[in-house]
C-alpha positions as CSV (number, residue, x, y, z in Angstrom):
1,M,16.1,-6.0,-28.5
2,S,14.7,-2.6,-27.5
3,R,17.0,0.1,-26.5
4,P,17.3,0.7,-22.7
5,A,14.7,2.9,-21.0
6,E,15.6,6.5,-20.6
7,I,13.9,6.9,-17.2
8,S,14.6,4.9,-14.1
9,Q,12.4,2.0,-13.1
10,E,11.3,4.0,-10.1
11,E,10.2,6.9,-12.4
12,L,8.5,4.5,-14.7
13,I,6.5,2.9,-11.9
14,A,5.6,6.3,-10.5
15,V,4.1,7.3,-13.9
16,A,2.4,3.9,-14.2
17,T,0.9,4.3,-10.7
18,L,-0.6,7.7,-11.7
19,V,-2.0,6.2,-14.9
20,T,-3.5,3.3,-12.9
21,A,-5.0,5.5,-10.2
22,R,-6.7,7.5,-13.0
23,L,-7.8,4.6,-15.3
24,G,-7.9,1.5,-13.0
25,P,-5.9,-1.6,-13.5
26,A,-8.2,-3.0,-16.2
27,A,-7.5,0.0,-18.5
28,T,-3.9,0.4,-17.7
29,S,-1.9,-0.7,-20.7
30,I,1.8,-0.5,-21.8
31,A,0.7,2.0,-24.5
32,A,-1.1,4.3,-21.9
33,V,2.0,4.2,-19.6
34,S,4.3,4.8,-22.5
35,K,2.3,7.8,-23.6
36,A,2.1,9.3,-20.1
37,A,5.9,8.7,-19.6
38,G,6.8,10.1,-23.0
39,I,8.9,7.0,-23.8
40,P,8.6,4.3,-26.5
41,T,6.7,1.1,-25.5
42,G,10.0,-0.8,-26.1
43,S,11.5,1.1,-23.1
44,I,8.9,-0.4,-20.9
45,Y,9.3,-3.9,-22.3
46,Y,13.1,-3.5,-21.7
47,R,12.3,-3.2,-18.0
48,L,9.2,-5.4,-17.6
49,P,8.4,-8.4,-19.8
50,S,4.6,-8.0,-19.9
51,R,1.5,-6.0,-18.9
52,D,1.0,-8.5,-16.1
53,A,4.5,-7.8,-14.8
54,L,3.8,-4.0,-15.0
55,L,0.6,-4.3,-13.0
56,A,2.3,-6.5,-10.4
57,E,5.2,-4.0,-10.1
58,I,2.7,-1.1,-9.7
59,W,0.9,-2.8,-6.8
60,L,4.0,-4.2,-5.1
61,S,5.9,-0.9,-5.3
62,A,3.0,0.9,-3.6
63,A,2.5,-1.9,-1.1
64,E,6.3,-2.0,-0.2
65,R,6.4,1.8,0.3
66,F,3.3,1.8,2.5
67,Q,4.4,-1.2,4.5
68,A,7.9,0.1,5.1
69,L,6.4,3.2,6.8
70,A,3.8,1.2,8.7
71,L,6.1,-1.5,10.0
72,E,8.6,1.2,11.2
73,K,5.9,2.7,13.4
74,F,4.6,-0.8,14.4
75,R,8.1,-1.8,15.5
76,A,8.6,1.4,17.5
77,A,5.2,1.3,19.3
78,R,5.5,0.6,23.0
79,S,2.5,2.5,24.2
80,L,-1.1,3.5,23.4
81,D,0.2,6.9,22.2
82,E,2.7,5.3,19.9
83,A,0.1,2.8,18.6
84,A,-2.3,5.7,17.8
85,E,0.6,7.4,16.0
86,A,1.2,4.2,14.0
87,A,-2.4,4.2,12.8
88,L,-1.9,7.6,11.3
89,V,0.6,6.2,8.7
90,T,-2.5,5.3,6.5
91,P,-4.0,8.7,6.1
92,R,-0.6,10.4,5.8
93,F,0.4,8.0,3.1
94,A,-2.9,8.6,1.3
95,R,-2.2,12.4,1.4
96,E,1.5,12.2,0.4
97,Q,1.2,9.4,-2.1
98,H,-2.4,9.6,-3.2
99,A,-2.0,7.6,-6.5
100,A,-0.3,4.7,-4.6
101,A,-3.0,4.9,-2.0
102,V,-5.7,4.7,-4.7
103,V,-4.0,1.6,-6.2
104,L,-3.9,-0.1,-2.8
105,N,-7.3,0.8,-1.5
106,S,-9.6,1.2,-4.5
107,H,-8.8,-2.1,-6.2
108,R,-8.3,-5.7,-5.3
109,R,-4.8,-7.1,-5.1
110,E,-5.9,-9.8,-7.5
111,E,-6.4,-7.2,-10.2
112,F,-2.6,-6.6,-10.1
113,L,-1.2,-10.0,-9.2
114,R,-3.0,-11.9,-12.0
115,A,-2.8,-15.6,-12.8
116,G,0.0,-15.1,-15.4
117,V,2.3,-13.0,-13.3
118,P,5.9,-14.4,-12.8
119,E,6.5,-16.3,-9.6
120,A,9.1,-13.6,-8.4
121,Y,6.2,-11.1,-8.0
122,R,4.1,-13.6,-6.1
123,A,7.1,-14.3,-3.8
124,R,7.4,-10.6,-3.1
125,A,3.7,-10.4,-2.2
126,A,3.9,-13.4,0.1
127,K,6.9,-11.8,1.8
128,L,4.9,-8.6,2.4
129,A,2.0,-10.5,3.9
130,A,4.3,-12.5,6.2
131,E,6.1,-9.3,7.3
132,M,2.8,-7.6,8.1
133,R,1.5,-10.7,10.1
134,D,4.8,-10.7,12.1
135,G,4.5,-6.9,12.7
136,I,1.0,-7.2,14.0
137,A,1.9,-10.2,16.2
138,A,4.9,-8.3,17.7
139,I,2.9,-5.2,18.5
140,A,0.0,-7.3,19.8
141,E,2.4,-9.1,22.2
142,R,3.9,-5.8,23.4
143,L,0.6,-3.9,23.9
144,L,-1.8,-6.7,24.8
145,P,0.3,-9.5,26.3
146,G,-1.7,-12.6,27.2
147,D,-4.9,-11.5,25.4
148,P,-5.9,-14.3,23.1
149,R,-7.6,-11.7,20.8
150,A,-4.6,-9.4,20.7
151,K,-3.7,-9.8,17.0
152,E,-7.3,-9.3,15.9
153,I,-7.7,-6.2,18.1
154,I,-4.4,-4.7,16.8
155,A,-5.4,-5.5,13.2
156,V,-8.7,-3.7,13.7
157,A,-7.2,-0.8,15.5
158,L,-4.1,-0.2,13.3
159,I,-5.3,-1.4,10.0
160,G,-9.1,-1.6,9.9
161,I,-10.0,1.8,11.5
162,P,-7.5,3.9,9.4
163,L,-8.4,2.1,6.2
164,G,-12.1,2.6,6.7
165,A,-11.6,6.3,7.3
166,V,-9.4,6.7,4.2
167,R,-11.6,4.8,1.9
168,V,-14.4,7.3,2.5
169,F,-12.4,9.7,0.4
170,L,-10.5,7.5,-2.1
171,P,-10.2,7.5,-5.0
172,Q,-11.9,10.9,-5.7
173,A,-10.3,13.0,-2.9
174,V,-7.3,13.2,-0.7
175,P,-8.2,12.4,2.9
176,P,-8.3,15.7,4.9
177,M,-6.1,16.2,8.0
178,E,-9.2,16.4,10.1
179,I,-9.7,12.6,9.9
180,D,-6.5,12.0,11.8
181,A,-8.1,13.1,15.1
182,A,-11.1,10.7,14.4
183,I,-8.8,7.8,13.6
184,E,-6.6,8.5,16.7
185,A,-9.7,8.6,18.9
186,A,-11.1,5.4,17.5
187,V,-7.8,3.6,17.9
188,R,-7.4,4.8,21.5
189,A,-11.0,3.6,22.2
190,A,-10.3,0.2,20.6
191,L,-7.0,-0.3,22.4
192,G,-7.9,1.5,25.6
193,A,-10.9,-0.7,26.2
194,Q,-8.7,-3.7,26.6
């Protein structure tokens, strides 16, 4: 058995996320992450059983961090102003955690959650999807009660608009602060027209 890793799992995934943002998931290997982290490959295998598990952990870690921030704002939103603020989680995350944003927005989820990935990773992904659906449904009910299109309108306003703006810049650049005003105006227009 390999000796235990000398960096934490969180540090390992942070390095792996940087490697993946630079190389893409197809070129991300245990060897590339090992080299970037300055640790033996056995230290990675001690933590994660396979390359598929590493890729899944990279995506899930980024998605969990983003979603925790987004859902906190979604749960707090009781007004148009607060909904517009919730939409700004996306560009802020892309600025503060650029590599994670590249992983989430410049590649397909299926590139990380591959066919051979252990079921525990798939269960985490399913939990994330369910939590986001519930978050959208809750804010839709609060902000657009009785509107049969509420969930779709909220999804476009709080997810589609900010993602579209951020993807103009990713993966090459960090989204500038100036796009926040455009996102906010678009969200207000989408929700205010209801």
